[in-house]
DOMILO-743481 format. One record per atom (N, C-alpha, C): residue in three letters; x negated, z, y negated; atom name. Coordinates in nm, 3 decimals. Atoms other than C-alpha are relative to their C-alpha. Layout:
BEGIN
NODE resn      px      pz      py name
NODE  ALA       X       Z       Y   CA
...
This chain:
BEGIN
NODE resn      px      pz      py name
NODE  MET   0.110  -0.028   0.092    N
NODE  MET  -4.105   4.041 -10.503   CA
NODE  MET   0.057   0.028  -0.141    C
NODE  ASN  -0.044  -0.033   0.130    N
NODE  ASN  -4.058   4.205 -10.836   CA
NODE  ASN  -0.049  -0.105  -0.102    C
NODE  ARG   0.049   0.097   0.091    N
NODE  ARG  -4.078   3.928 -11.100   CA
NODE  ARG  -0.079   0.055  -0.111    C
NODE  ASN   0.082  -0.066   0.108    N
NODE  ASN  -4.220   4.172 -11.356   CA
NODE  ASN  -0.153   0.007   0.042    C
NODE  ASN   0.140  -0.001  -0.047    N
NODE  ASN  -4.543   4.172 -11.139   CA
NODE  ASN  -0.070  -0.135  -0.018    C
NODE  MET   0.057   0.135   0.021    N
NODE  MET  -4.595   3.803 -11.198   CA
NODE  MET  -0.045  -0.025  -0.138    C
NODE  PHE   0.028   0.023   0.142    N
NODE  PHE  -4.633   3.840 -11.575   CA
NODE  PHE  -0.138   0.053  -0.028    C
NODE  THR   0.127  -0.045   0.059    N
NODE  THR  -4.963   3.868 -11.761   CA
NODE  THR   0.030   0.099  -0.115    C
NODE  GLU  -0.017  -0.094   0.111    N
NODE  GLU  -5.001   4.167 -12.000   CA
NODE  GLU  -0.121  -0.015  -0.095    C
NODE  ILE   0.103   0.001   0.103    N
NODE  ILE  -5.189   4.135 -12.325   CA
NODE  ILE   0.034   0.092  -0.113    C
NODE  LYS  -0.018  -0.077   0.119    N
NODE  LYS  -5.238   4.346 -12.631   CA
NODE  LYS  -0.024  -0.092  -0.114    C
NODE  ALA   0.008   0.097   0.105    N
NODE  ALA  -5.183   4.157 -12.949   CA
NODE  ALA   0.032   0.069  -0.143    C
NODE  GLN  -0.040  -0.044   0.134    N
NODE  GLN  -5.197   4.236 -13.326   CA
NODE  GLN   0.061  -0.118  -0.076    C
NODE  ILE  -0.073   0.101   0.071    N
NODE  ILE  -4.942   4.029 -13.520   CA
NODE  ILE  -0.065  -0.029  -0.130    C
NODE  GLU   0.059   0.038   0.125    N
NODE  GLU  -5.112   3.843 -13.802   CA
NODE  GLU   0.099  -0.048  -0.098    C
NODE  ARG  -0.105   0.060   0.088    N
NODE  ARG  -4.820   3.647 -13.938   CA
NODE  ARG   0.117  -0.048   0.081    C
NODE  ILE  -0.120   0.058  -0.062    N
NODE  ILE  -4.466   3.550 -13.851   CA
NODE  ILE   0.018  -0.142  -0.052    C
NODE  THR  -0.015   0.137   0.033    N
NODE  THR  -4.439   3.171 -13.852   CA
NODE  THR   0.150  -0.039  -0.010    C
NODE  TYR  -0.141   0.032  -0.005    N
NODE  TYR  -4.062   3.151 -13.765   CA
NODE  TYR   0.076   0.123   0.051    C
NODE  TYR  -0.084  -0.105  -0.051    N
NODE  TYR  -3.786   3.414 -13.714   CA
NODE  TYR   0.145  -0.042  -0.015    C
NODE  ASN  -0.149   0.033  -0.002    N
NODE  ASN  -3.420   3.348 -13.615   CA
NODE  ASN   0.072   0.137  -0.011    C
NODE  GLU  -0.073  -0.132   0.019    N
NODE  GLU  -3.214   3.642 -13.749   CA
NODE  GLU   0.120   0.017   0.095    C
NODE  GLU  -0.111  -0.010  -0.092    N
NODE  GLU  -2.924   3.561 -13.507   CA
NODE  GLU  -0.040   0.049   0.132    C
NODE  ASN   0.033  -0.040  -0.132    N
NODE  ASN  -3.110   3.608 -13.187   CA
NODE  ASN  -0.138   0.064   0.018    C
NODE  GLY   0.127  -0.068  -0.002    N
NODE  GLY  -3.453   3.751 -13.279   CA
NODE  GLY  -0.116  -0.096   0.052    C
NODE  TYR   0.114   0.088  -0.047    N
NODE  TYR  -3.651   3.447 -13.155   CA
NODE  TYR  -0.100  -0.021  -0.107    C
NODE  THR   0.106  -0.009   0.098    N
NODE  THR  -3.984   3.459 -13.318   CA
NODE  THR  -0.118  -0.087   0.050    C
NODE  VAL   0.121   0.065  -0.023    N
NODE  VAL  -4.293   3.241 -13.340   CA
NODE  VAL  -0.098   0.068  -0.090    C
NODE  ALA   0.100  -0.079   0.078    N
NODE  ALA  -4.602   3.441 -13.453   CA
NODE  ALA  -0.141  -0.041   0.040    C
NODE  LYS   0.144   0.010  -0.038    N
NODE  LYS  -4.978   3.418 -13.468   CA
NODE  LYS  -0.054   0.134   0.011    C
NODE  ALA   0.046  -0.129  -0.031    N
NODE  ALA  -5.162   3.709 -13.321   CA
NODE  ALA  -0.149  -0.007   0.041    C
NODE  LYS   0.134  -0.024  -0.052    N
NODE  LYS  -5.512   3.842 -13.257   CA
NODE  LYS   0.010   0.057   0.137    C
NODE  VAL  -0.003  -0.052  -0.130    N
NODE  VAL  -5.574   3.893 -12.888   CA
NODE  VAL  -0.146   0.019   0.039    C
NODE  GLY   0.133  -0.028  -0.044    N
NODE  GLY  -5.878   4.063 -12.742   CA
NODE  GLY  -0.060  -0.110   0.091    C
NODE  GLY   0.056   0.101  -0.082    N
NODE  GLY  -6.126   3.821 -12.591   CA
NODE  GLY   0.017  -0.144  -0.044    C
NODE  ARG  -0.032   0.131   0.059    N
NODE  ARG  -5.998   3.522 -12.798   CA
NODE  ARG  -0.057  -0.001  -0.146    C
NODE  HIS   0.054   0.017   0.129    N
NODE  HIS  -6.179   3.391 -13.106   CA
NODE  HIS   0.105  -0.041  -0.097    C
NODE  ASP  -0.103   0.050   0.091    N
NODE  ASP  -5.882   3.201 -13.252   CA
NODE  ASP   0.128   0.078   0.020    C
NODE  LEU  -0.134  -0.055  -0.007    N
NODE  LEU  -5.535   3.325 -13.330   CA
NODE  LEU   0.074  -0.060   0.118    C
NODE  VAL  -0.081   0.041  -0.111    N
NODE  VAL  -5.291   3.295 -13.036   CA
NODE  VAL   0.146  -0.013  -0.052    C
NODE  THR  -0.141   0.019   0.027    N
NODE  THR  -4.932   3.162 -13.076   CA
NODE  THR   0.078   0.076   0.102    C
NODE  VAL  -0.095  -0.075  -0.089    N
NODE  VAL  -4.680   3.405 -12.927   CA
NODE  VAL   0.143  -0.033  -0.035    C
NODE  VAL  -0.141   0.036   0.023    N
NODE  VAL  -4.311   3.309 -12.883   CA
NODE  VAL   0.094   0.084   0.081    C
NODE  GLY  -0.101  -0.076  -0.072    N
NODE  GLY  -4.002   3.503 -12.775   CA
NODE  GLY   0.084   0.083  -0.090    C
NODE  ASN  -0.093  -0.088   0.079    N
NODE  ASN  -3.747   3.754 -12.887   CA
NODE  ASN  -0.065   0.127  -0.038    C
NODE  LEU   0.067  -0.113   0.051    N
NODE  LEU  -3.917   4.007 -13.102   CA
NODE  LEU   0.084   0.059  -0.112    C
NODE  LEU  -0.084  -0.053   0.104    N
NODE  LEU  -3.684   4.228 -13.298   CA
NODE  LEU  -0.071   0.094  -0.091    C
NODE  SER   0.060  -0.094   0.090    N
NODE  SER  -3.805   4.398 -13.614   CA
NODE  SER  -0.149   0.017   0.013    C
NODE  VAL   0.141  -0.002  -0.013    N
NODE  VAL  -4.169   4.311 -13.570   CA
NODE  VAL  -0.056  -0.052  -0.132    C
NODE  ASN   0.069   0.037   0.129    N
NODE  ASN  -4.401   4.286 -13.879   CA
NODE  ASN  -0.142  -0.030   0.021    C
NODE  ALA   0.145   0.023  -0.009    N
NODE  ALA  -4.746   4.157 -13.947   CA
NODE  ALA  -0.071   0.130  -0.007    C
NODE  GLY   0.079  -0.118  -0.008    N
NODE  GLY  -5.009   4.413 -13.866   CA
NODE  GLY   0.030   0.089   0.117    C
NODE  GLU  -0.036  -0.082  -0.111    N
NODE  GLU  -4.822   4.568 -13.574   CA
NODE  GLU  -0.077  -0.042   0.128    C
NODE  VAL   0.065   0.028  -0.127    N
NODE  VAL  -4.999   4.600 -13.238   CA
NODE  VAL   0.096   0.019   0.110    C
NODE  LEU  -0.106   0.000  -0.104    N
NODE  LEU  -4.785   4.517 -12.938   CA
NODE  LEU  -0.065  -0.023   0.136    C
NODE  LYS   0.033   0.035  -0.142    N
NODE  LYS  -4.827   4.522 -12.555   CA
NODE  LYS   0.103  -0.105   0.043    C
NODE  LEU  -0.084   0.111  -0.038    N
NODE  LEU  -4.679   4.193 -12.448   CA
NODE  LEU  -0.008  -0.035   0.144    C
NODE  LYS   0.003   0.057  -0.139    N
NODE  LYS  -4.578   4.079 -12.098   CA
NODE  LYS   0.063  -0.136  -0.004    C
NODE  GLY  -0.050   0.136  -0.004    N
NODE  GLY  -4.521   3.712 -12.031   CA
NODE  GLY  -0.089  -0.088   0.069    C
NODE  GLU   0.073   0.107  -0.070    N
NODE  GLU  -4.675   3.382 -11.932   CA
NODE  GLU  -0.062  -0.089  -0.094    C
NODE  TRP   0.058   0.108   0.079    N
NODE  TRP  -4.914   3.132 -12.079   CA
NODE  TRP   0.059  -0.132   0.027    C
NODE  HIS  -0.062   0.129  -0.011    N
NODE  HIS  -4.762   2.796 -12.139   CA
NODE  HIS  -0.076  -0.103  -0.088    C
NODE  ASN   0.058   0.106   0.083    N
NODE  ASN  -4.896   2.465 -12.275   CA
NODE  ASN   0.112  -0.088  -0.056    C
NODE  HIS  -0.109   0.074   0.060    N
NODE  HIS  -4.638   2.329 -12.516   CA
NODE  HIS  -0.049  -0.142  -0.026    C
NODE  PRO   0.049   0.136   0.026    N
NODE  PRO  -4.657   1.943 -12.534   CA
NODE  PRO  -0.038  -0.032  -0.141    C
NODE  LYS   0.025   0.032   0.142    N
NODE  LYS  -4.647   1.946 -12.915   CA
NODE  LYS  -0.087   0.105  -0.064    C
NODE  PHE   0.062  -0.106   0.070    N
NODE  PHE  -4.782   2.285 -13.021   CA
NODE  PHE  -0.112   0.071   0.076    C
NODE  GLY   0.116  -0.047  -0.075    N
NODE  GLY  -5.040   2.357 -12.747   CA
NODE  GLY   0.026   0.137   0.070    C
NODE  GLU  -0.011  -0.133  -0.078    N
NODE  GLU  -5.114   2.692 -12.576   CA
NODE  GLU   0.081   0.105  -0.081    C
NODE  GLN  -0.085  -0.102   0.056    N
NODE  GLN  -4.861   2.963 -12.635   CA
NODE  GLN   0.017   0.110   0.114    C
NODE  PHE  -0.032  -0.110  -0.096    N
NODE  PHE  -4.790   3.305 -12.479   CA
NODE  PHE   0.154   0.030  -0.017    C
NODE  LYS  -0.151  -0.017   0.005    N
NODE  LYS  -4.415   3.316 -12.390   CA
NODE  LYS   0.034   0.143   0.038    C
NODE  ILE  -0.025  -0.135  -0.016    N
NODE  ILE  -4.299   3.674 -12.416   CA
NODE  ILE   0.124   0.029   0.081    C
NODE  GLU  -0.113  -0.046  -0.083    N
NODE  GLU  -4.074   3.822 -12.146   CA
NODE  GLU   0.048   0.138  -0.048    C
NODE  SER  -0.038  -0.138   0.043    N
NODE  SER  -4.087   4.183 -12.275   CA
NODE  SER  -0.120   0.050  -0.081    C
NODE  TYR   0.111  -0.055   0.079    N
NODE  TYR  -4.290   4.391 -12.523   CA
NODE  TYR   0.032   0.143  -0.036    C
NODE  GLU  -0.015  -0.145   0.049    N
NODE  GLU  -4.343   4.747 -12.654   CA
NODE  GLU  -0.105   0.016  -0.104    C
NODE  GLU   0.102  -0.027   0.106    N
NODE  GLU  -4.526   4.889 -12.956   CA
NODE  GLU  -0.117   0.072   0.068    C
NODE  TYR   0.130  -0.055  -0.054    N
NODE  TYR  -4.888   4.982 -12.883   CA
NODE  TYR  -0.057   0.087  -0.114    C
NODE  ASN   0.035  -0.095   0.109    N
NODE  ASN  -4.976   5.292 -13.089   CA
NODE  ASN  -0.135   0.058   0.014    C
NODE  TRP   0.133  -0.049  -0.015    N
NODE  TRP  -5.345   5.328 -13.011   CA
NODE  TRP  -0.091  -0.046  -0.109    C
NODE  GLY   0.083   0.052   0.107    N
NODE  GLY  -5.463   5.178 -13.335   CA
NODE  GLY  -0.026  -0.150   0.012    C
NODE  LEU   0.033   0.141   0.006    N
NODE  LEU  -5.609   4.836 -13.413   CA
NODE  LEU  -0.079  -0.043   0.126    C
NODE  LEU   0.076   0.055  -0.112    N
NODE  LEU  -5.760   4.618 -13.146   CA
NODE  LEU  -0.146  -0.005  -0.045    C
NODE  VAL   0.139   0.008   0.028    N
NODE  VAL  -6.136   4.625 -13.122   CA
NODE  VAL  -0.053  -0.138   0.058    C
NODE  TYR   0.043   0.131  -0.046    N
NODE  TYR  -6.314   4.283 -13.103   CA
NODE  TYR  -0.154   0.005   0.010    C
């Protein structure tokens, strides 16, 4: 089975970067996600991503024991269809 088929795909607009590691690109960010009222925490390697960008993210939802629900990014690409509509 192709592992890529097991991932969830979401579209997210990055609101702010909470943490960024310049050595490996590991990022913690808050993002708007369609169908969610509150901002979502997304974590993973995001190179050269800025607040305001809209991304198509593939990954898995996890519940971090200290920080709560997070979307762990496996891969991503820029989503150029404009802003998300809520």
